[in-house]
LOLUM-303219 format. One record per residue (C-alpha): residue number from 1; x, y, z. Coordinates in steps of 0.1 Angstrom, whole numbers, padded with zeros to 4 digits, m for minus. Layout:
N
R   pos    east   north      up
R   NUM       X       Y       Z
...
end
This chain:
479
R   pos    east   north      up
R     1    2141    0302    1646
R     2    2160    0321    1673
R     3    2194    0323    1656
R     4    2192    0322    1618
R     5    2230    0319    1614
R     6    2235    0296    1644
R     7    2245    0266    1623
R     8    2272    0288    1607
R     9    2285    0303    1640
R    10    2285    0274    1664
R    11    2302    0240    1659
R    12    2286    0208    1670
R    13    2293    0200    1706
R    14    2280    0168    1723
R    15    2281    0152    1757
R    16    2313    0136    1769
R    17    2320    0104    1788
R    18    2338    0097    1820
R    19    2372    0081    1815
R    20    2373    0044    1806
R    21    2393    0034    1837
R    22    2368    0052    1859
R    23    2335    0040    1844
R    24    2346    0003    1842
R    25    2347    0001    1880
R    26    2309    0006    1884
R    27    2275    0002    1866
R    28    2265    0038    1868
R    29    2257    0061    1838
R    30    2288    0078    1827
R    31    2275    0104    1802
R    32    2285    0140    1812
R    33    2258    0166    1802
R    34    2265    0198    1785
R    35    2264    0230    1806
R    36    2234    0253    1801
R    37    2253    0279    1781
R    38    2266    0253    1756
R    39    2232    0237    1754
R    40    2216    0269    1743
R    41    2242    0273    1716
R    42    2234    0238    1703
R    43    2197    0246    1702
R    44    2206    0276    1682
R    45    2223    0255    1655
R    46    2189    0241    1644
R    47    2181    0255    1609
R    48    2142    0252    1613
R    49    2142    0237    1579
R    50    2112    0243    1556
R    51    2109    0205    1554
R    52    2122    0192    1588
R    53    2135    0158    1579
R    54    2142    0151    1615
R    55    2105    0147    1619
R    56    2104    0117    1595
R    57    2136    0103    1610
R    58    2119    0102    1645
R    59    2095    0073    1649
R    60    2074    0092    1675
R    61    2075    0123    1652
R    62    2090    0146    1679
R    63    2085    0183    1672
R    64    2122    0188    1672
R    65    2128    0223    1657
R    66    2103    0239    1681
R    67    2120    0225    1713
R    68    2155    0232    1699
R    69    2146    0269    1696
R    70    2129    0269    1730
R    71    2161    0255    1747
R    72    2180    0282    1729
R    73    2158    0309    1744
R    74    2158    0292    1778
R    75    2121    0282    1778
R    76    2127    0247    1791
R    77    2093    0242    1806
R    78    2075    0249    1773
R    79    2101    0227    1755
R    80    2092    0199    1779
R    81    2054    0203    1772
R    82    2060    0201    1735
R    83    2084    0171    1740
R    84    2057    0152    1760
R    85    2031    0158    1733
R    86    2047    0131    1712
R    87    2068    0110    1736
R    88    2057    0096    1769
R    89    2093    0087    1779
R    90    2120    0110    1766
R    91    2140    0100    1796
R    92    2143    0065    1780
R    93    2149    0076    1745
R    94    2173    0104    1756
R    95    2195    0076    1769
R    96    2192    0046    1746
R    97    2178    0058    1713
R    98    2203    0056    1685
R    99    2190    0090    1673
R   100    2177    0084    1637
R   101    2165    0120    1639
R   102    2202    0131    1638
R   103    2209    0110    1608
R   104    2180    0128    1591
R   105    2191    0163    1601
R   106    2200    0185    1572
R   107    2232    0194    1588
R   108    2242    0158    1587
R   109    2249    0163    1550
R   110    2281    0179    1563
R   111    2286    0156    1593
R   112    2275    0182    1618
R   113    2239    0173    1628
R   114    2222    0191    1656
R   115    2227    0173    1690
R   116    2190    0164    1691
R   117    2193    0135    1715
R   118    2215    0155    1739
R   119    2190    0184    1740
R   120    2161    0159    1745
R   121    2178    0144    1775
R   122    2185    0178    1790
R   123    2149    0189    1786
R   124    2135    0159    1805
R   125    2161    0159    1832
R   126    2155    0196    1838
R   127    2118    0188    1840
R   128    2124    0163    1867
R   129    2147    0185    1886
R   130    2123    0214    1886
R   131    2093    0192    1895
R   132    2075    0200    1862
R   133    2068    0163    1855
R   134    2035    0156    1872
R   135    2008    0130    1869
R   136    1982    0137    1843
R   137    1951    0124    1860
R   138    1920    0119    1838
R   139    1892    0143    1845
R   140    1866    0115    1842
R   141    1864    0078    1842
R   142    1849    0057    1813
R   143    1842    0026    1834
R   144    1861    0005    1808
R   145    1889   m0018    1819
R   146    1920   m0026    1799
R   147    1947   m0052    1807
R   148    1982   m0047    1793
R   149    2004   m0078    1792
R   150    2040   m0068    1793
R   151    2057   m0038    1809
R   152    2083   m0029    1784
R   153    2082    0005    1766
R   154    2053   m0004    1743
R   155    2032   m0017    1773
R   156    2040    0012    1795
R   157    2032    0038    1767
R   158    1999    0021    1760
R   159    1990    0019    1796
R   160    1998    0055    1803
R   161    1978    0068    1773
R   162    1948    0046    1781
R   163    1948    0058    1818
R   164    1949    0094    1807
R   165    1919    0087    1785
R   166    1900    0077    1816
R   167    1901    0039    1814
R   168    1910    0016    1843
R   169    1943    0000    1833
R   170    1962   m0029    1848
R   171    1997   m0040    1837
R   172    2007   m0076    1841
R   173    2044   m0085    1841
R   174    2059   m0119    1844
R   175    2092   m0107    1861
R   176    2096   m0096    1897
R   177    2098   m0059    1888
R   178    2082   m0037    1862
R   179    2101   m0025    1831
R   180    2105   m0054    1807
R   181    2136   m0050    1784
R   182    2142   m0016    1800
R   183    2147   m0033    1834
R   184    2162   m0066    1824
R   185    2180   m0061    1792
R   186    2195   m0026    1790
R   187    2226   m0024    1812
R   188    2225    0001    1841
R   189    2255    0019    1827
R   190    2233    0029    1798
R   191    2202    0036    1819
R   192    2200    0034    1856
R   193    2167    0019    1869
R   194    2156    0049    1890
R   195    2146    0064    1856
R   196    2120    0036    1852
R   197    2109    0038    1889
R   198    2100    0075    1888
R   199    2078    0069    1857
R   200    2061    0040    1874
R   201    2054    0062    1904
R   202    2038    0088    1880
R   203    2017    0062    1863
R   204    2005    0048    1897
R   205    1993    0083    1906
R   206    1975    0084    1872
R   207    1956    0052    1882
R   208    1976    0024    1865
R   209    1978   m0008    1885
R   210    2009   m0030    1882
R   211    2010   m0068    1888
R   212    2045   m0082    1887
R   213    2053   m0119    1890
R   214    2022   m0126    1870
R   215    2029   m0146    1838
R   216    1997   m0146    1818
R   217    1993   m0180    1801
R   218    2015   m0197    1827
R   219    2006   m0188    1863
R   220    1974   m0170    1854
R   221    1952   m0181    1825
R   222    1943   m0156    1799
R   223    1907   m0165    1801
R   224    1905   m0147    1834
R   225    1916   m0114    1817
R   226    1890   m0120    1789
R   227    1863   m0122    1815
R   228    1874   m0093    1836
R   229    1885   m0067    1810
R   230    1869   m0050    1781
R   231    1901   m0051    1760
R   232    1936   m0067    1762
R   233    1969   m0052    1748
R   234    1996   m0077    1741
R   235    2030   m0060    1746
R   236    2050   m0092    1751
R   237    2080   m0083    1730
R   238    2100   m0106    1707
R   239    2118   m0128    1731
R   240    2126   m0159    1709
R   241    2163   m0155    1701
R   242    2180   m0164    1669
R   243    2199   m0196    1674
R   244    2232   m0208    1660
R   245    2227   m0245    1653
R   246    2263   m0257    1647
R   247    2281   m0286    1664
R   248    2289   m0278    1700
R   249    2262   m0252    1705
R   250    2250   m0271    1736
R   251    2283   m0269    1754
R   252    2284   m0253    1788
R   253    2295   m0217    1785
R   254    2275   m0210    1753
R   255    2246   m0187    1763
R   256    2222   m0163    1747
R   257    2228   m0126    1755
R   258    2195   m0124    1773
R   259    2205   m0151    1797
R   260    2236   m0131    1806
R   261    2225   m0094    1806
R   262    2194   m0097    1830
R   263    2216   m0114    1856
R   264    2238   m0083    1860
R   265    2207   m0061    1861
R   266    2195   m0082    1890
R   267    2228   m0080    1908
R   268    2230   m0042    1905
R   269    2195   m0038    1919
R   270    2200   m0063    1947
R   271    2176   m0088    1933
R   272    2186   m0125    1938
R   273    2198   m0144    1907
R   274    2180   m0177    1909
R   275    2193   m0191    1877
R   276    2228   m0206    1874
R   277    2251   m0177    1873
R   278    2269   m0166    1842
R   279    2299   m0144    1848
R   280    2326   m0131    1825
R   281    2351   m0126    1853
R   282    2385   m0140    1843
R   283    2371   m0155    1811
R   284    2380   m0151    1774
R   285    2346   m0138    1761
R   286    2334   m0141    1726
R   287    2303   m0122    1716
R   288    2286   m0133    1683
R   289    2265   m0105    1668
R   290    2274   m0069    1660
R   291    2243   m0050    1671
R   292    2234   m0031    1703
R   293    2228   m0062    1723
R   294    2263   m0074    1714
R   295    2277   m0041    1725
R   296    2259   m0044    1758
R   297    2275   m0078    1763
R   298    2309   m0062    1757
R   299    2304   m0034    1782
R   300    2291   m0058    1808
R   301    2319   m0083    1803
R   302    2345   m0056    1807
R   303    2329   m0044    1839
R   304    2329   m0080    1852
R   305    2367   m0080    1845
R   306    2369   m0104    1816
R   307    2403   m0116    1806
R   308    2396   m0107    1770
R   309    2366   m0097    1749
R   310    2361   m0103    1711
R   311    2332   m0098    1688
R   312    2323   m0116    1656
R   313    2300   m0103    1629
R   314    2290   m0123    1599
R   315    2283   m0093    1577
R   316    2313   m0074    1561
R   317    2327   m0043    1577
R   318    2306   m0013    1568
R   319    2323    0018    1554
R   320    2335    0044    1579
R   321    2314    0071    1562
R   322    2282    0066    1542
R   323    2274    0082    1508
R   324    2253    0111    1519
R   325    2237    0117    1485
R   326    2224    0081    1483
R   327    2214    0075    1519
R   328    2204    0108    1536
R   329    2179    0113    1552
R   330    2175    0076    1559
R   331    2194    0056    1585
R   332    2228    0048    1569
R   333    2248    0016    1570
R   334    2282    0026    1583
R   335    2307    0015    1609
R   336    2295    0023    1644
R   337    2318    0022    1674
R   338    2300    0023    1707
R   339    2313    0034    1740
R   340    2315   m0003    1750
R   341    2338   m0010    1720
R   342    2360    0019    1731
R   343    2364    0002    1765
R   344    2382   m0028    1750
R   345    2372   m0053    1723
R   346    2386   m0070    1693
R   347    2362   m0069    1664
R   348    2361   m0093    1634
R   349    2338   m0089    1604
R   350    2327   m0113    1576
R   351    2333   m0144    1598
R   352    2310   m0174    1600
R   353    2309   m0200    1628
R   354    2315   m0236    1618
R   355    2315   m0253    1652
R   356    2322   m0248    1690
R   357    2350   m0268    1705
R   358    2351   m0280    1741
R   359    2367   m0301    1768
R   360    2348   m0320    1796
R   361    2315   m0305    1783
R   362    2326   m0268    1785
R   363    2334   m0246    1755
R   364    2370   m0238    1749
R   365    2368   m0221    1715
R   366    2353   m0217    1681
R   367    2362   m0229    1646
R   368    2354   m0201    1621
R   369    2359   m0193    1584
R   370    2360   m0160    1567
R   371    2333   m0153    1541
R   372    2329   m0131    1511
R   373    2296   m0114    1502
R   374    2283   m0108    1467
R   375    2251   m0109    1446
R   376    2237   m0144    1439
R   377    2219   m0156    1408
R   378    2186   m0143    1422
R   379    2201   m0108    1427
R   380    2201   m0111    1465
R   381    2233   m0109    1487
R   382    2248   m0142    1494
R   383    2279   m0154    1512
R   384    2306   m0178    1502
R   385    2334   m0192    1523
R   386    2368   m0180    1515
R   387    2390   m0211    1506
R   388    2419   m0216    1531
R   389    2406   m0190    1556
R   390    2396   m0213    1584
R   391    2408   m0203    1619
R   392    2403   m0209    1656
R   393    2394   m0185    1684
R   394    2400   m0193    1720
R   395    2370   m0186    1742
R   396    2355   m0201    1774
R   397    2323   m0179    1775
R   398    2304   m0174    1743
R   399    2274   m0149    1742
R   400    2250   m0152    1713
R   401    2236   m0117    1704
R   402    2222   m0123    1670
R   403    2188   m0108    1675
R   404    2154   m0121    1680
R   405    2131   m0137    1655
R   406    2096   m0135    1670
R   407    2075   m0134    1702
R   408    2074   m0167    1722
R   409    2045   m0186    1707
R   410    2035   m0206    1737
R   411    2016   m0194    1767
R   412    1992   m0165    1760
R   413    1995   m0166    1722
R   414    1988   m0203    1722
R   415    1958   m0200    1746
R   416    1943   m0172    1725
R   417    1950   m0190    1692
R   418    1963   m0157    1678
R   419    1970   m0156    1641
R   420    2006   m0149    1632
R   421    2022   m0134    1601
R   422    2048   m0150    1578
R   423    2076   m0140    1601
R   424    2059   m0155    1632
R   425    2049   m0121    1647
R   426    2014   m0114    1659
R   427    1993   m0104    1628
R   428    1978   m0069    1630
R   429    1980   m0037    1611
R   430    1995   m0004    1623
R   431    1961    0012    1619
R   432    1938   m0007    1642
R   433    1964   m0029    1660
R   434    1937   m0055    1664
R   435    1947   m0092    1664
R   436    1926   m0121    1651
R   437    1910   m0124    1686
R   438    1881   m0100    1694
R   439    1891   m0072    1718
R   440    1927   m0083    1719
R   441    1953   m0057    1705
R   442    1990   m0059    1700
R   443    2018   m0034    1701
R   444    2056   m0032    1699
R   445    2081   m0059    1690
R   446    2054   m0086    1692
R   447    2038   m0071    1662
R   448    2066   m0054    1642
R   449    2095   m0077    1652
R   450    2127   m0067    1670
R   451    2131   m0030    1669
R   452    2140    0001    1689
R   453    2127    0015    1722
R   454    2114    0045    1703
R   455    2094    0024    1679
R   456    2079    0005    1708
R   457    2068    0038    1724
R   458    2052    0049    1691
R   459    2034    0016    1687
R   460    2021    0017    1723
R   461    2008    0052    1718
R   462    1990    0043    1685
R   463    1977    0011    1699
R   464    1962    0030    1729
R   465    1943    0053    1705
R   466    1930    0022    1686
R   467    1918    0006    1718
R   468    1902    0039    1729
R   469    1884    0042    1696
R   470    1872    0006    1698
R   471    1858    0010    1733
R   472    1844    0045    1730
R   473    1836    0050    1693
R   474    1860    0080    1691
R   475    1893    0091    1707
R   476    1911    0123    1715
R   477    1944    0105    1720
R   478    1971    0115    1694
R   479    1985    0089    1670
end
């Protein structure tokens, strides 16, 4: 603990954003990093708690107090080494993680948590600038071959760990470029794609092979992988979206968020949009769903120069501030306003959709009703429509961002006849990550359901260890 009184002496300072009118004219990242002297002061604010609750708040169990102190003392390279011990891709999490570690920080009890995410981002970017991030090539090869299906954060983490253990690893991706949700879901203004490309280059140097445009179970049978590889890791995500089966849902102009967002990723990268184009330009956009994906739709719509943007959420508006004594150190339910919301958006809470309206086959609006939430007879939360509260919203582009329910069950899962759990996810424990099919493992959203990038990285790392143990009888990979 380099500065025992740092948390008393220095107020919380975080990164700033470029002005709204500037950032809405492009798709580049707009976060402005802290200068070095301020970053050191923020590292000094860490209390080095006897029980570091930030550890349990972080899914990958980052060793946060240690690298906070190292940044405070200017030992950035050592900080990077410690950061990489638990997280393969802090350049991803330093941009898109919601920072549950900060919610768990002891200083969050007084609304002044350490700027952990900002410090993490600074460590890894300094590492790239200084050339400290280098391939970690295995000293020996095991002769074992592993196929990873899916190149999102879980698949990439599993592949990198397995390659470093000495296995020959091949990653199969159905899309034209590697990255999964990182590439084709997260907008460029939150994470520019060169961040993925430099990691892919590192992994290629470590021996990982990448096979884009290869949809296992569609244009390549999974039987081929079963014959050619000693183990398979399913990292196919949870891509089956939650639907809204109300009258008019099939009107033109009603789309899932993941039909809309990947198209803009392709435009920015110069990749051709082969599907029918969905653009918010000049339209009255309505986003249904209040999570991160909905927020991404808002930011993208505003950059496409939508006429107006509104967002509906079926749940009631959360409180602006949580009750610390009843929620800390866990992730609290509270009102969250993203940078995309700040760029322009009307928000409505406790609203249920009754039907979409349209003319000549295209959506023109939405009939809605306000709802009240309370405990039902079984003690669970239930909603009731508020009498006389029906209203209409004008919209000619509706984006459904209500989350995802499970992995797609056709294709590879169908061919392997993989057992599913009660929620429709691939059935496996977080101990051995083994599916019902011999030598086939699973990691990430396909197993646990829709979740965060940081959870996907954790699962990929732990699954890699499980595969290594199964193939070799033991493993030196960390969990």
